[in-house]
C-alpha positions in Angstrom: 57.6 67.2 -31.0 58.0 66.9 -27.2 57.5 63.9 -25.5 57.1 63.3 -22.1 58.4 60.0 -20.2 57.0 58.6 -17.4 58.8 58.7 -13.6 58.4 55.7 -11.3 56.6 56.4 -8.3 58.5 55.4 -4.6 57.7 52.1 -4.7 58.8 51.1 -8.5 55.1 51.9 -10.0 55.6 54.1 -13.0 53.3 57.1 -13.2 52.5 59.7 -16.0 54.5 62.9 -16.0 52.6 65.6 -14.1 50.7 63.7 -11.3 50.7 65.3 -8.3 52.2 62.9 -5.0 48.7 63.9 -3.6 46.6 62.2 -6.5 49.6 59.0 -6.5 48.7 58.9 -2.6 44.7 58.7 -3.7 45.1 56.0 -6.4 47.6 54.1 -3.0 44.2 54.7 -0.9 42.0 52.8 -3.6 44.5 50.0 -4.3 43.9 49.2 -0.7 40.5 49.7 -0.6 40.2 47.1 -3.2 42.5 44.9 -1.4 40.5 45.0 1.7 37.2 44.1 0.0 38.5 41.8 -1.5 39.9 39.8 1.0 36.4 40.6 2.5 34.7 38.8 0.1 37.0 35.8 0.2 36.2 35.9 4.0 32.8 35.9 3.0 33.0 32.9 0.4 34.7 30.8 3.1 32.5 31.5 6.1 29.6 30.6 3.6 31.2 27.4 2.1 31.1 26.9 5.8 28.1 27.3 7.0 27.1 24.8 4.5 29.4 22.1 4.5 28.1 22.3 8.3 24.4 22.2 7.4 25.5 18.7 4.7 27.1 17.3 7.6 23.9 18.1 9.5 21.1 16.0 8.0 20.3 13.8 10.0 20.4 9.9 9.5 18.2 7.6 8.0 16.5 5.4 11.1 16.2 1.6 10.4 12.7 1.5 12.2 11.2 3.9 9.3 7.7 2.3 8.0 5.5 5.3 7.8 6.2 6.4 4.1 4.9 8.9 1.4 3.1 6.7 -1.4 6.0 6.2 -4.3 4.5 8.7 -6.7 5.1 5.6 -9.2 1.7 4.3 -7.8 0.7 7.6 -6.7 -0.5 9.3 -10.2 -2.7 6.6 -10.9 -5.1 7.8 -8.3 -4.0 10.7 -6.1 -6.5 11.3 -3.9 -6.3 6.7 -2.5 -3.3 7.6 -0.2 -4.9 11.1 0.8 -6.7 11.6 3.8 -10.7 12.9 3.3 -11.7 13.6 6.8 -9.3 13.4 9.3 -5.6 13.2 9.5 -4.1 10.7 11.8 -0.1 11.7 13.0 1.8 14.3 12.0 2.1 14.1 7.9 -1.3 15.8 7.2 -2.1 17.4 10.4 -3.3 20.9 10.0 -4.7 20.7 6.2 -7.5 23.0 6.0 -10.2 20.1 4.6 -9.7 18.1 7.2 -9.5 20.9 10.3 -13.5 19.9 10.7 -13.0 16.4 12.2 -10.9 17.8 15.1 -13.5 18.7 17.2 -14.8 15.3 16.8 -11.6 14.1 18.2 -11.0 16.2 20.9 -14.7 14.7 22.2 -13.0 11.0 22.1 -10.2 12.1 23.8 -12.6 13.7 26.8 -14.2 9.8 26.6 -11.1 8.3 26.8 -9.6 9.9 29.5 -12.8 9.5 31.8 -11.7 5.4 30.9 -8.5 5.8 32.0 -7.0 5.8 35.3 -4.0 8.7 34.2 -4.4 12.6 33.6 -3.5 14.3 30.3 -0.3 15.4 31.6 0.8 11.5 32.8 -0.4 11.1 28.9 1.6 14.0 27.3 4.9 13.1 30.2 4.6 9.1 28.3 4.6 9.8 24.7 7.3 12.2 25.3 9.3 9.3 26.8 9.0 8.1 23.4 9.2 10.5 21.6 12.6 9.6 19.9 11.4 6.1 18.7 8.2 8.0 17.6 9.9 10.2 15.2 12.0 7.4 14.2 8.9 5.3 12.5 8.5 8.0 10.1 10.0 8.4 6.9 9.5 12.8 6.6 11.6 14.5 9.1 8.9 15.7 11.5 9.0 19.6 12.2 6.3 20.0 14.7 8.0 20.9 18.4 8.4 18.4 21.2 5.3 19.8 22.7 3.2 19.5 19.6 3.8 16.1 18.4 3.2 14.9 21.8 -0.6 16.7 21.8 -1.0 15.7 17.9 -0.1 12.5 19.0 -2.3 11.9 22.2 -5.6 13.3 20.1 -5.5 11.0 17.3 -4.4 7.9 19.3 -7.0 8.3 22.1 -9.6 8.6 18.8 -8.3 5.7 17.3 -8.6 3.5 20.7 -12.0 5.3 21.0 -12.6 4.2 17.5 -11.8 0.2 18.0 -13.5 -0.3 21.2 -16.7 1.1 20.4 -16.5 -0.8 17.1 -16.0 -3.8 20.0 -18.3 -2.1 22.5 -21.4 -1.2 21.2 -22.8 0.3 25.1 -20.1 2.5 24.4 -21.4 4.4 22.0 -24.6 7.2 23.0 -26.3 9.6 21.4 -23.7 12.4 21.1 -21.4 10.0 18.7 -20.8 11.2 15.7 -19.0 8.2 13.9 -21.4 5.4 14.6 -24.4 7.3 15.6 -25.8 10.8 13.4 -24.3 11.8 11.0 -22.5 8.4 11.0 -18.8 8.9 9.7 -17.3 5.9 9.4 -18.3 5.2 6.3 -15.7 7.4 5.0 -13.5 7.4 8.6 -11.9 3.7 8.4 -10.6 3.8 4.9 -8.6 6.8 6.1 -7.4 4.9 8.9 -5.4 2.6 6.6 -4.0 5.4 4.5 0.1 4.4 4.7 0.6 8.8 5.3 -2.3 8.3 8.2 -0.3 6.1 9.8 0.5 5.6 14.1 2.8 3.6 15.5 1.2 0.7 17.3 3.2 0.5 20.4 1.9 3.7 20.8 -1.8 3.0 20.4 -0.8 -0.6 22.3 1.0 2.4 25.5 -1.7 4.0 25.8 -4.5 2.1 26.1 -2.6 0.2 29.3 -4.6 1.9 31.7 -8.2 1.8 30.4 -10.3 0.5 32.8 -13.1 -1.5 31.1 -15.0 -4.3 32.4 -13.3 -6.6 29.6 -9.4 -7.0 28.8 -8.8 -6.7 25.0 -5.9 -5.7 22.8 -5.5 -3.4 20.3 -4.4 -6.5 17.9 -7.8 -8.2 19.0 -9.7 -4.5 18.7 -8.0 -4.0 15.0 -8.6 -7.8 13.9 -12.6 -7.0 15.1 -12.6 -3.8 13.7 -11.5 -5.0 9.9 -13.6 -7.8 10.1 -16.7 -6.2 11.4 -16.1 -2.9 8.3 -13.9 -4.7 5.7 -16.0 -7.2 3.0 -12.3 -8.9 2.9 -11.6 -12.3 3.9 -9.3 -13.0 6.4 -8.7 -16.3 7.7 -8.9 -17.4 11.0 -11.2 -16.0 14.2 -9.4 -12.6 16.2 -8.4 -15.1 19.1 -7.0 -17.2 17.0 -4.5 -14.7 14.5 -3.8 -13.1 18.2 -2.2 -16.2 19.4 -0.6 -16.7 16.2 0.6 -13.1 16.0 2.1 -13.5 20.1 3.3 -17.1 19.7 5.3 -16.1 16.5 6.4 -12.9 18.5 5.6 -11.1 14.9 6.0 -7.0 15.1 2.7 -5.4 14.8 4.5 -1.8 13.6 0.7 0.2 13.0 -2.4 -0.5 11.9 -2.2 -1.0 7.6 1.1 -3.4 8.7 -1.9 -5.2 11.0 -4.2 -5.9 8.5 -1.5 -6.7 5.3 -0.3 -9.4 8.2 -3.7 -10.6 9.0 -3.9 -11.2 5.0 -0.2 -13.0 4.9 -0.1 -15.2 8.2 -1.3 -18.3 6.5 1.8 -17.9 4.0 4.0 -16.1 7.1 3.5 -19.7 9.3 3.8 -22.3 6.8 7.6 -22.9 4.7 8.3 -21.1 1.5 10.9 -24.0 0.5 10.7 -23.9 -3.3 7.5 -21.6 -4.2 9.4 -19.1 -5.4 10.0 -18.6 -9.0 10.6 -16.5 -12.0 7.6 -14.2 -13.2 6.0 -14.3 -16.2 2.6 -14.0 -17.2 -0.8 -15.8 -16.8 -3.4 -16.4 -19.7 -6.5 -14.4 -18.6 -9.7 -15.7 -17.7 -11.0 -16.0 -21.3 -8.0 -17.8 -23.1 -8.2 -19.9 -19.6 -11.7 -20.7 -20.0 -10.7 -21.7 -24.0 -8.5 -24.1 -22.8 -10.8 -25.7 -20.8 -10.0 -24.8 -17.4 -12.6 -24.7 -15.2 -13.0 -22.3 -12.0 -14.1 -22.4 -8.7 -14.3 -20.9 -5.5 -11.5 -21.3 -2.6 -13.2 -23.1 0.3 -10.4 -21.1 2.2 -10.8 -17.6 3.9 -7.2 -17.2 2.5 -7.1 -14.2 0.1 -4.1 -15.1 -1.3 -4.3 -18.8 -1.6 -4.6 -19.7 -4.9 -4.2 -23.2 -6.5 -4.7 -25.2 -9.8 -5.1 -28.5 -9.9 -6.3 -31.5 -12.1 -7.6 -28.4 -14.6 -9.5 -26.8 -12.1 -8.7 -23.5 -11.0 -9.5 -21.8 -7.6 -9.3 -18.4 -6.3 -10.7 -17.4 -3.3 -13.7 -14.6 -2.9 -12.9 -11.4 -3.6 -15.5 -8.6 -3.0 -14.9 -5.7 -5.4 -16.5 -1.9 -3.4 -15.7 1.1 -3.7 -12.9 1.0 -0.8 -11.5 -2.2 -1.8 -9.2 0.2 -4.0 -8.4 2.1 -1.0 -6.9 -0.9 1.2 -5.4 -3.0 -1.7 -3.3 0.0 -3.2 -2.0 1.5 0.4 -1.1 -2.3 1.3 0.7 -2.4 -2.2 2.2 1.2 -1.5 3.8 0.1 2.0 4.8 -3.6 0.9 7.0 -2.1 -2.1 8.2 0.6 0.1 9.3 -1.8 3.5 9.8 -5.7 2.6 12.3 -7.4 0.2 10.8 -8.9 -3.2 10.2 -12.4 -1.9 7.9 -11.3 1.1 5.9 -9.1 -1.5 2.8 -11.2 -1.2 0.0 -9.1 -2.0 1.8 -7.3 -4.9 2.4 -10.8 -6.7 -2.0 -11.3 -6.2 -3.0 -8.4 -7.5 -0.3 -8.8 -10.3 -1.8 -12.4 -11.3 -4.9 -10.8 -10.9 -4.0 -8.2 -13.4 -3.0 -11.2 -16.2 -6.0 -12.9 -15.4 -8.0 -9.5 -15.9 -7.6 -7.6 -19.1 -11.6 -7.2 -20.5 -15.1 -7.3 -19.1 -15.9 -10.6 -20.4 -12.6 -12.1 -17.8 -14.2 -10.1 -15.3 -18.0 -11.2 -15.9 -16.6 -15.2 -15.9 -15.1 -14.2 -12.9 -18.5 -13.5 -11.6 -20.3 -16.4 -13.3 -18.1 -19.0 -10.9 -18.7 -16.5 -7.8 -14.8 -15.7 -7.4 -15.9 -11.9 -7.6 -18.4 -10.5 -6.1 -18.9 -7.2 -8.2 -20.6 -4.1 -6.2 -19.4 -1.6 -8.7 -22.1 -2.2 -11.4 -20.5 -2.2 -14.4 -17.4 -5.2 -15.0 -15.9 -2.3 -17.4 -15.4 -0.6 -14.1 -13.9 -3.7 -12.1 -11.9 -4.8 -14.9 -10.1 -1.0 -15.3 -9.5 -0.6 -10.8 -8.0 -4.9 -11.0 -5.7 -2.6 -14.2 -5.3 -0.2 -12.6 -4.1 -1.4 -9.9 -1.1 -3.2 -11.2 -0.4 0.0 -13.1 2.9 0.8 -11.9 3.6 -2.4 -9.7 6.9 -3.4 -9.1 7.2 -7.4 -9.2 11.0 -8.8 -9.2 11.1 -11.1 -12.1 13.3 -14.0 -9.8 10.9 -14.0 -6.9 7.4 -14.2 -7.7 4.7 -16.6 -5.5 2.7 -17.7 -8.3 5.5 -18.7 -10.9 4.0 -22.3 -10.5 0.9 -21.8 -11.4 1.1 -19.3 -13.8 3.4 -22.0 -15.7 1.0 -24.6 -15.1 -1.8 -23.2 -16.3 0.5 -21.9 -19.5 1.0 -25.5 -19.8 -2.5 -26.3 -20.1 -3.4 -23.8 -22.7 -0.5 -24.6 -24.8 -1.9 -28.4 -24.7 -3.2 -29.1 -28.1 -5.5 -32.1 -26.7 -6.4 -29.7 -23.8 -7.8 -27.3 -26.6 -9.7 -30.1 -28.6 -11.6 -31.3 -25.7 -12.4 -27.8 -24.7 -14.3 -26.9 -28.2 -15.3 -30.4 -28.0 -17.2 -29.6 -25.1 -18.0 -25.9 -25.1 -19.1 -26.1 -28.8 -21.2 -29.6 -28.7 -21.5 -29.8 -25.3 -22.2 -26.9 -23.5 -26.1 -27.2 -23.5 -28.3 -30.7 -23.4 -29.9 -30.4 -26.7 -26.6 -30.2 -28.5 -25.6 -32.8 -26.5 -28.6 -35.2 -27.4 -28.1 -33.4 -30.9 -24.2 -35.0 -30.8 -25.2 -37.7 -29.7 -27.9 -38.6 -32.0 -25.6 -37.9 -35.1 -23.0 -39.8 -33.6 -25.5 -43.2 -33.4 -26.7 -42.5 -36.7 -23.5 -42.1 -38.2 -22.7 -45.6 -36.8 -25.7 -47.0 -37.9 -24.7 -45.7 -41.1 -21.4 -47.2 -41.0 -22.7 -50.6 -40.3 -25.6 -51.0 -43.0 -22.8 -49.8 -45.1 -20.3 -52.6 -44.0 -24.2 -55.0 -44.3 -24.7 -54.0 -47.8 -20.8 -54.5 -48.9 -21.2 -57.7 -47.0 -23.8 -59.3 -48.8 -23.0 -58.1 -52.1 -20.0 -59.8 -51.4 
């Protein structure tokens, strides 16, 4: 058998016997092509890595001025609709949504009236907003995708609309027969909850900036008009008048970030203006209203309009009046969402207020106790609905255990309930002195017992 041997090519590579030189050249060319393709792939990968690296480096920084957020998912999933506008979009986050488009025409009508009251033209306002564009964008947690011109138009229309809504609430003579918000079809009831949504806010400085050149018979600030609007439409206790609170905000140089922030500021203003030394403490639970009642604690409506001013003194729990209706949940949920995104735990006062309410209320019976003593005004109809509402507000709420505003009150309530003496006295009052007839019966029985004892003693003495 004949064996053929391999022979080396010109560059030292071994090729089978019988290969022609042309075939060898074809192989060389194919190898070169493979090498070139491999180099191309490596170059492409390197280019891709460079572009990805540039993309990563080009991510915008988070602004320290951000204050308009998306509602946290742990709160949102409990009730999505409480954070989503139903009638009107304000600002860029919800702009262009199909179900909100019908209101755009009404907003443009308000813009027309707004420009009619101003010394500036449409173009002047556009330029003014563009001049503040960098600051405006920095207020939003999301990167705004709209270009400079589109964003300026969106903000102008929405800001003019809000200003007009506030003006017409205070100046009744500005409302005419064509007004769709305060006139037919009276959209105000559906509108104002949308104005309080965390995701539906405009920076407050824009409202102040654009309202400066309006020609009005009486000069009023945006803080004043907003305060008046809240009190006129919100059934929620706010301590102090418009003039008083405007002066407090101004004198203490409190920054108002947007309408929702202003509402929160008005609610917590009495707390902000007093010293908090020694108030904060460790978070615990509190007994329910039913348990407090069984321990002999009395309930009283707080005299103050400060919603957060809960007090416990000498066996009396004093809680300011809370009116509960359909829109209470929307306002409270969005204040809480904003507070939990924006502020440190030691100043999350509204969140702490809701947390302590959640402790007080577990069942419809707890709500009935609050209603009976006038602390809660129930406009939902069913005590179970109020109980579910309060418990739902507390669900997903993050409370720092070391920074709880009502810690001292909760501990005092627990101590009172754990006292055997208090429980016995409460049992006596609730079971034996709860009506005039039972009181008379107990007194009569006691007198009879005393007389029987005296008679027995007398009999023993006489026998002796």
